C-alpha positions as CSV (number, residue, x, y, z in Angstrom):
1,M,49.6,47.6,-4.2
2,D,49.9,48.8,-0.6
3,K,47.1,47.8,1.8
4,S,46.4,51.5,2.7
5,V,45.9,52.3,-1.0
6,R,43.7,49.2,-1.5
7,D,41.5,50.3,1.4
8,A,41.4,53.9,0.1
9,L,40.4,52.6,-3.3
10,A,37.7,50.5,-1.8
11,G,36.3,53.5,0.1
12,A,36.7,55.7,-2.9
13,T,34.7,53.2,-5.1
14,W,31.5,54.4,-3.5
15,L,32.6,58.0,-4.0
16,Y,33.4,57.2,-7.7
17,A,30.0,55.5,-8.0
18,A,28.3,58.6,-6.6
19,N,30.3,60.8,-8.9
20,F,29.4,58.6,-11.9
21,S,25.8,58.7,-11.0
22,N,25.9,62.5,-10.5
23,T,27.7,62.9,-13.8
24,I,25.1,60.9,-15.8
25,M,22.2,62.5,-13.9
26,G,23.9,65.9,-14.2
27,L,24.2,65.6,-18.0
28,V,20.6,64.6,-18.2
29,F,19.6,67.4,-15.9
30,W,21.3,70.1,-18.0
31,L,20.2,68.5,-21.2
32,V,16.6,68.6,-20.0
33,V,17.0,72.2,-18.8
34,A,18.7,73.4,-21.9
35,R,16.3,71.7,-24.2
36,L,13.0,72.4,-22.4
37,A,13.9,75.8,-20.8
38,G,16.7,77.2,-23.0
39,A,20.4,78.1,-22.6
40,E,19.4,81.3,-20.9
41,S,18.0,79.4,-17.9
42,V,21.4,77.6,-17.7
43,G,23.1,80.9,-17.5
44,V,20.8,82.3,-14.9
45,A,21.0,79.2,-12.7
46,G,24.8,79.3,-13.1
47,V,25.0,82.8,-11.7
48,L,22.7,82.0,-8.8
49,V,24.6,78.8,-8.0
50,S,27.9,80.8,-8.3
51,S,26.6,83.5,-5.9
52,A,25.6,80.8,-3.4
53,G,28.9,79.1,-3.9
54,I,30.9,82.3,-3.2
55,A,28.8,83.0,-0.1
56,F,29.4,79.4,1.2
57,S,33.1,79.6,0.4
58,V,33.6,82.9,2.1
59,L,32.1,81.5,5.3
60,A,33.0,77.8,5.2
61,A,36.0,77.3,3.0
62,G,38.1,74.5,4.6
63,M,35.1,72.9,6.3
64,V,35.1,69.7,4.2
65,L,38.7,68.7,4.9
66,A,38.3,69.8,8.5
67,V,35.1,67.8,9.1
68,V,36.4,64.7,7.4
69,R,39.6,64.8,9.5
70,E,37.9,65.7,12.9
71,V,35.0,63.2,12.5
72,A,37.5,60.5,11.6
73,A,39.6,61.3,14.6
74,H,36.9,62.0,17.2
75,G,33.7,60.4,16.1
76,G,30.1,61.2,17.1
77,R,30.5,64.4,19.0
78,A,32.5,66.0,16.2
79,A,29.8,64.7,13.7
80,S,26.9,66.4,15.5
81,S,28.9,69.5,16.0
82,A,29.7,69.7,12.3
83,L,26.0,69.3,11.4
84,L,25.1,72.1,13.8
85,L,27.8,74.3,12.3
86,S,26.7,73.7,8.7
87,L,23.2,74.7,9.6
88,A,24.4,78.0,11.1
89,I,26.6,78.7,8.1
90,G,23.8,78.0,5.7
91,L,21.5,80.5,7.4
92,T,24.2,83.1,7.2
93,A,25.5,82.4,3.8
94,G,22.1,82.9,2.3
95,L,22.2,86.6,3.2
96,L,25.5,87.1,1.3
97,A,24.3,85.0,-1.6
98,S,21.2,87.2,-1.9
99,F,23.4,90.3,-2.0
100,L,25.6,88.8,-4.7
101,A,22.7,87.7,-6.9
102,S,21.2,91.2,-6.7
103,A,24.6,92.8,-7.5
104,A,24.8,90.5,-10.6
105,G,21.5,91.9,-11.9
106,F,19.1,89.3,-10.5
107,K,17.4,91.3,-7.8
108,N,14.0,89.6,-8.3
109,L,15.7,86.2,-7.8
110,W,17.5,86.9,-4.5
111,P,15.3,84.5,-2.4
112,Y,16.3,81.6,-4.6
113,A,20.0,82.5,-4.1
114,Y,19.4,82.4,-0.3
115,L,17.8,79.0,-0.5
116,I,20.5,77.6,-2.8
117,A,23.2,78.7,-0.3
118,F,21.3,77.2,2.6
119,S,20.7,73.9,0.7
120,L,24.4,73.8,-0.4
121,S,25.7,74.3,3.2
122,T,23.5,71.7,4.9
123,G,24.1,69.2,2.1
124,Q,27.8,69.7,2.2
125,G,27.9,69.3,6.0
126,V,26.0,66.0,5.9
127,M,28.1,64.6,3.1
128,S,31.4,65.6,4.8
129,V,30.3,63.9,8.0
130,L,29.4,60.7,6.1
131,M,32.9,60.7,4.5
132,G,34.6,61.4,7.9
133,S,32.6,58.5,9.4
134,A,33.9,56.3,6.5
135,M,30.2,55.6,5.6
136,F,31.0,55.7,1.9
137,R,27.9,53.7,1.0
138,G,25.7,56.1,2.8
139,Y,27.4,58.9,0.9
140,F,26.5,57.2,-2.3
141,L,22.9,56.8,-1.4
142,A,22.6,60.5,-0.4
143,A,24.4,61.6,-3.6
144,V,22.1,59.6,-5.8
145,S,19.0,60.9,-4.0
146,N,20.3,64.4,-4.6
147,S,20.8,64.1,-8.3
148,T,17.6,62.1,-8.8
149,V,15.3,64.5,-7.0
150,K,17.0,67.5,-8.7
151,L,16.3,66.1,-12.1
152,L,12.7,65.1,-11.4
153,V,11.9,68.6,-10.0
154,A,13.6,70.4,-12.8
155,A,11.9,68.2,-15.5
156,L,8.5,68.6,-14.0
157,L,8.7,72.4,-13.7
158,A,10.2,72.8,-17.2
159,M,7.4,70.8,-18.7
160,M,4.9,73.0,-16.9
161,G,6.5,76.0,-18.5
162,Y,8.5,77.4,-15.6
163,R,11.7,78.0,-17.7
164,I,13.8,80.0,-15.3
165,L,12.5,78.4,-12.1
166,A,13.0,74.8,-13.2
167,P,16.8,74.4,-12.7
168,I,16.7,76.6,-9.6
169,A,14.1,74.6,-7.8
170,G,15.8,71.3,-8.6
171,I,19.1,72.7,-7.3
172,I,17.4,73.7,-4.0
173,V,15.4,70.6,-3.3
174,G,17.9,67.9,-4.2
175,P,20.5,68.7,-1.5
176,L,17.8,69.1,1.1
177,V,16.4,65.6,0.4
178,A,20.0,64.2,0.4
179,S,20.6,65.9,3.8
180,A,17.5,64.3,5.3
181,L,18.5,60.9,4.1
182,G,22.1,61.3,5.3
183,I,21.0,62.3,8.8
184,I,18.8,59.2,8.9
185,V,21.7,57.0,7.9
186,L,24.0,58.6,10.6
187,A,21.3,58.3,13.2
188,L,20.8,54.6,12.5
189,F,24.4,53.4,11.9
190,S,26.7,55.7,13.9
191,S,27.0,56.9,17.5
192,L,26.0,60.5,17.3
193,K,26.6,62.4,20.5
194,P,25.4,65.9,21.6
195,P,27.6,68.7,20.1
196,S,30.1,70.4,22.3
197,L,31.9,73.8,22.3
198,E,35.2,72.0,22.2
199,A,34.4,70.0,19.1
200,L,33.0,73.1,17.4
201,R,36.2,75.0,18.2
202,D,38.4,72.2,16.9
203,I,36.5,72.1,13.6
204,V,36.6,75.9,13.2
205,V,40.3,76.1,14.0
206,L,41.2,73.3,11.5
207,A,38.9,74.8,8.9
208,A,40.6,78.2,9.3
209,S,44.0,76.6,8.6
210,N,42.5,75.0,5.4
211,Y,40.7,78.2,4.4
212,P,43.1,79.6,1.7
213,Y,43.4,76.3,-0.2
214,A,39.7,75.4,-0.1
215,F,38.7,79.0,-0.8
216,S,40.8,79.1,-4.0
217,I,39.5,75.7,-5.2
218,Q,35.9,76.5,-4.6
219,L,36.1,80.0,-6.0
220,L,37.9,78.5,-9.0
221,T,34.4,77.7,-10.2
222,S,32.0,79.9,-8.3
223,L,34.0,83.2,-8.4
224,G,35.2,82.5,-12.0
225,V,31.6,82.2,-13.3
226,Y,30.5,85.2,-11.3
227,L,33.4,87.4,-12.5
228,F,33.0,86.2,-16.1
229,S,29.4,87.3,-16.1
230,H,30.6,90.8,-15.1
231,F,33.6,91.1,-17.4
232,A,32.9,89.2,-20.6
233,G,29.6,87.5,-21.2
234,G,25.9,87.2,-21.4
235,A,23.8,84.4,-20.1
236,V,24.6,81.9,-22.9
237,D,28.4,82.4,-22.6
238,T,28.2,82.3,-18.8
239,G,26.2,79.1,-19.0
240,A,28.8,77.5,-21.4
241,L,31.6,78.4,-19.0
242,Y,29.7,77.0,-16.0
243,I,29.0,73.7,-17.7
244,S,32.6,73.4,-18.9
245,L,33.9,74.0,-15.4
246,M,31.5,71.4,-14.0
247,A,32.8,68.9,-16.5
248,V,36.4,69.5,-15.4
249,M,35.4,69.3,-11.7
250,V,33.8,65.9,-12.5
251,L,37.1,64.7,-14.0
252,A,39.2,66.1,-11.1
253,F,36.9,64.4,-8.6
254,I,38.0,60.9,-9.8
255,P,41.5,61.2,-8.3
256,G,40.2,63.6,-5.7
257,A,37.8,60.9,-4.3
258,L,40.8,58.7,-3.6
259,Q,42.4,61.5,-1.6
260,L,39.3,62.1,0.5
261,S,39.0,58.4,1.2
262,A,42.7,58.1,2.1
263,L,42.5,61.1,4.4
264,S,39.6,59.6,6.4
265,L,41.3,56.2,6.7
266,S,44.9,57.4,7.2
267,T,43.7,59.6,10.1
268,R,42.3,56.5,11.8
269,R,45.2,54.1,11.0
270,G,48.2,56.2,10.2
271,G,50.4,56.1,7.1
272,D,50.6,58.4,4.0
273,P,49.0,56.7,1.0
274,H,48.3,60.0,-0.8
275,W,51.1,59.9,-3.4
276,E,50.5,56.3,-4.5
277,A,46.8,57.2,-4.6
278,L,47.7,60.1,-6.9
279,R,49.5,57.9,-9.3
280,L,46.5,55.5,-9.6
281,G,44.0,58.4,-9.7
282,L,45.8,60.0,-12.6
283,A,46.0,56.7,-14.5
284,I,42.2,56.2,-14.1
285,V,41.2,59.7,-15.2
286,T,43.6,60.1,-18.1
287,P,41.6,58.3,-20.8
288,L,38.6,60.5,-19.9
289,V,40.7,63.6,-20.1
290,V,42.0,62.5,-23.5
291,L,38.5,62.1,-24.8
292,V,37.5,65.6,-23.6
293,A,40.7,67.2,-24.8
294,A,40.2,65.5,-28.2
295,A,36.6,66.4,-28.8
296,P,35.4,69.0,-26.3
297,S,32.7,70.5,-28.6
298,T,31.1,67.1,-29.0
299,V,31.0,66.6,-25.2
300,L,29.3,70.0,-24.7
301,S,26.9,69.3,-27.7
302,L,25.6,66.3,-25.8
303,I,24.0,68.8,-23.4
304,S,23.0,71.5,-25.9
305,G,24.3,72.7,-29.3
306,E,24.4,76.2,-28.0
307,L,27.1,75.2,-25.5
308,A,29.5,73.9,-28.1
309,L,30.9,77.4,-28.5
310,A,32.9,76.7,-25.3
311,G,34.7,73.8,-26.9
312,E,38.2,75.4,-27.0
313,A,37.8,76.6,-23.4
314,L,36.9,73.1,-22.2
315,R,40.0,71.7,-24.0
316,I,42.1,74.2,-22.1
317,L,40.3,73.5,-18.8
318,A,40.9,69.7,-19.3
319,L,44.6,70.4,-19.0
320,A,44.1,71.6,-15.5
321,V,43.0,68.2,-14.2
322,A,46.5,66.8,-13.6
323,P,47.9,69.8,-11.6
324,L,44.6,70.0,-9.6
325,S,44.9,66.4,-8.7
326,L,48.5,66.9,-7.4
327,T,47.5,69.8,-5.4
328,T,44.6,67.9,-3.8
329,A,47.0,65.1,-2.9
330,A,49.3,67.6,-1.3
331,M,46.6,69.2,0.7
332,A,45.3,65.8,1.9
333,S,48.7,64.8,3.0
334,L,49.3,68.2,4.8
335,N,45.9,68.0,6.5
336,R,46.8,64.7,8.0
337,V,49.7,66.3,9.8
338,R,48.1,69.7,10.3
339,S,50.8,71.6,8.5
340,V,49.1,75.0,8.6
341,R,51.8,77.2,7.1
342,R,52.3,75.1,4.0
343,I,48.6,74.7,3.5
344,L,48.3,78.5,3.6
345,T,51.1,79.0,1.1
346,V,49.8,76.6,-1.5
347,G,46.2,77.8,-1.3
348,A,47.1,81.5,-1.4
349,S,49.4,81.1,-4.5
350,G,46.6,79.6,-6.6
351,L,44.0,82.2,-5.5
352,A,46.3,85.1,-6.1
353,V,47.0,84.0,-9.7
354,L,43.3,83.4,-10.4
355,L,42.3,86.9,-9.1
356,A,45.1,88.6,-10.9
357,T,44.6,87.0,-14.3
358,L,40.9,86.2,-14.7
359,P,39.4,89.7,-15.1
360,M,42.1,90.7,-17.7
361,L,42.0,87.5,-19.7
362,A,38.3,87.0,-19.6
363,S,37.6,90.6,-20.8
364,R,40.1,90.3,-23.7
365,M,39.7,86.7,-24.8
366,G,36.3,85.6,-23.5
367,L,35.8,82.0,-22.6
368,E,39.3,80.9,-23.7
369,G,40.8,83.7,-21.6
370,A,38.9,82.5,-18.5
371,A,40.1,78.9,-19.2
372,I,43.7,80.0,-19.4
373,A,43.4,81.8,-16.1
374,F,42.1,78.7,-14.4
375,L,44.9,76.6,-15.9
376,A,47.5,79.1,-14.8
377,S,46.1,79.1,-11.2
378,A,46.1,75.3,-11.0
379,T,49.6,75.1,-12.4
380,I,51.0,77.6,-9.9
381,S,49.4,75.8,-7.0
382,A,50.8,72.5,-8.1
383,T,54.3,74.0,-8.6
384,V,54.3,75.5,-5.1
385,A,53.1,72.2,-3.6
386,V,56.0,70.4,-5.4
387,A,58.5,72.9,-4.2
388,L,57.3,72.6,-0.6
389,L,56.7,68.9,-0.3
390,K,59.1,67.5,-3.0
391,P,56.7,64.6,-3.8
392,P,57.4,62.1,-6.6
393,I,56.4,64.1,-9.8
394,R,56.9,61.4,-12.4
395,P,53.2,60.5,-12.4
396,L,52.2,64.1,-12.8
397,L,54.6,64.6,-15.7
398,A,53.5,61.4,-17.4
399,A,49.8,62.1,-17.2
400,W,50.2,65.8,-18.0
401,G,52.4,64.9,-21.0
402,I,49.7,62.6,-22.4
403,H,47.0,65.3,-21.9
404,F,49.1,68.0,-23.7
405,I,50.1,65.8,-26.6
406,V,46.5,64.9,-27.3
407,A,45.3,68.5,-27.0
408,A,48.1,69.7,-29.3
409,L,47.1,67.1,-31.9
410,A,43.5,68.1,-31.7
411,W,44.4,71.8,-32.0
412,A,46.5,70.9,-35.1
413,G,43.5,69.2,-36.7
414,F,44.9,65.6,-36.7
415,L,42.1,64.1,-34.6
416,G,38.8,63.4,-36.4
417,G,36.1,60.9,-35.3
418,V,38.2,57.8,-35.6
419,G,41.3,59.7,-34.4
420,V,39.5,60.6,-31.1
421,L,38.9,56.9,-30.4
422,A,42.5,56.0,-31.5
423,A,43.9,58.6,-29.1
424,A,41.9,57.2,-26.2
425,A,43.1,53.7,-27.0
426,L,46.7,54.8,-27.3
427,S,46.5,56.6,-24.0
428,L,45.9,53.3,-22.3
429,V,49.1,52.0,-23.9
430,A,50.9,55.2,-22.7
431,I,49.6,54.7,-19.2
432,H,51.3,51.3,-19.0
433,F,54.6,52.2,-20.6
434,T,55.0,55.5,-18.6
435,G,54.6,53.6,-15.3
436,L,51.3,55.2,-14.3
437,M,49.6,51.9,-14.0
438,S,50.6,48.4,-15.0
439,L,48.3,45.8,-16.4
440,G,48.4,43.8,-13.2
441,E,47.5,46.9,-11.2
442,A,44.7,47.7,-13.5
443,L,43.3,44.2,-13.0
444,E,43.7,44.6,-9.2
445,V,41.9,47.9,-9.3
446,A,39.0,46.3,-11.2
447,R,38.8,43.4,-8.7
448,I,38.7,45.9,-5.8
449,V,36.0,48.0,-7.3
450,A,33.9,45.0,-8.3
451,S,34.3,43.3,-4.9
452,T,33.4,46.5,-3.1
453,L,30.2,47.0,-5.1
454,I,29.1,43.4,-4.6
455,N,30.3,43.3,-1.0
456,V,32.8,40.4,-1.6
457,R,36.2,40.5,0.1
458,V,39.3,40.8,-2.1
459,K,41.9,38.2,-1.4
460,R,45.4,39.6,-1.0
461,R,48.2,38.5,-3.2
C-alpha cells in the first residue's frame, strides 16, 4: 500500500470513528424521537433541517472543499478567515431557511429553521477547519460532542412532553456545542492568525469553483426531502425518506472520509492518492451496503416500525453509494489541481438530472420514485466524471456489481434471515476475488486503524 494512502487512511480513521459514533448516536437519537415523540415529529424536523440545508447550500456550497484545501495550503490565517466567513453565512442563511420553512407550511416554526441554519453553518465551518488543519482527532471530539448533546437534549425534552420541539432543539444545540469545543482545540493546538481580506477572497473564489458539485450533493438530500414534501407525501413519508437518505449518506461517508483526508494531506505533500483510496473505500463499505440492500426494512425498523414503509426506497438508494463514492474521489482529485471547468461540468450534470426527474418520479411513484431520481443523478455524475478524468473504473464496476446482484436477489425473494447474513459473508469473498482488497491489504488496514486509535506507530513492510 502506498505511503500516501496509508497516511490518508490514518487520518480518515478518526473521521470514520466520528462517523461511526454519529451513526450509532444518530440511530439512538431518531429511535428516541420516533418512540417518544412520534413519526410526525421526525417529518417536521426533516423539513426544517432540509430548509436549513437548502439555505446553507445556496450560500455556502463548495465551502467544505475550499476550506479544507486553503487551510491545508495556508494555515492559521485561512483558518480564522474561514471561521469568520461561516459565521456571516450562518446569520444570512437563517433568513432564507425561515422563508423556506414558512413556504413549506411551518410558519409558526420559522425561528427554529433560522437557528438550525445558523448552527449548521458555524458547525460546518469549524469542522472543515479542523480537517484542513489535519486535526482529525479534534474533529472526532467535536463530532462526538455534537451527537451526544443532540441526543441528550432531544431525550430530555421528549420525556417532558415537547414532541415537536425535542428533535429540533437537539439539532440546534448539538452543533453549537461542537463549534465551541472545536474553536478551543484550534486555539490551543494551532497557530490561528487574524483573518485577512486576501484569505477570505481565496476561500470564496475556490468555493465558487466548487459550487455546482457541492450544491448538487448537498441538495441531493435537503432539496430532495423538501420537494418530496411538496409533491408526494405527508409528514410520515417525508420522515421515512429523510431517514433513508441519512442512512445512505452515512454509508457514502466511509469512502468519502478517505477522500477528505487525502485532500488535506496531498495538498501539503503532493501526490494523487485518490483513486487508490477509492478502491479501499469501496471495499470497506461494500459489506455494509450489502446488508442494507438485502434487508432495508429491517434497518429502518430499528428506528421505528412506521419508517419500514421506505424499505424499497432505501434499497434503491443503497445502489447510489458506489457512484457517489467515485464522484467524490474525482472532485477531491480535481480540487487538488483547481480544475474549475471540469468541477463545474460534473456537478452541473448531477444537479440537472435530480431537478429534472425528482418532481415527476416522486409525484407518480412516491418514495421509490424519489429514490430512483437520486440514483439516476448519482449515476450521471459518476459517468461524466469517468468521461472527463478516465480513472480506473474496475473498482467501481466490481463494487457496484456486488451491490446490484444482492439487491436483485433480495427483490426476487431469495434472501431471508439467514440469506442476508450469507450474502454479507459472500460479499467478503467477492471483494477479495474481484481485486477490491486482498486479505493482506485488509490486515494492513486493520493494523493502521488500530495503531491510529491507540497512538502506536505502524511499521512499514
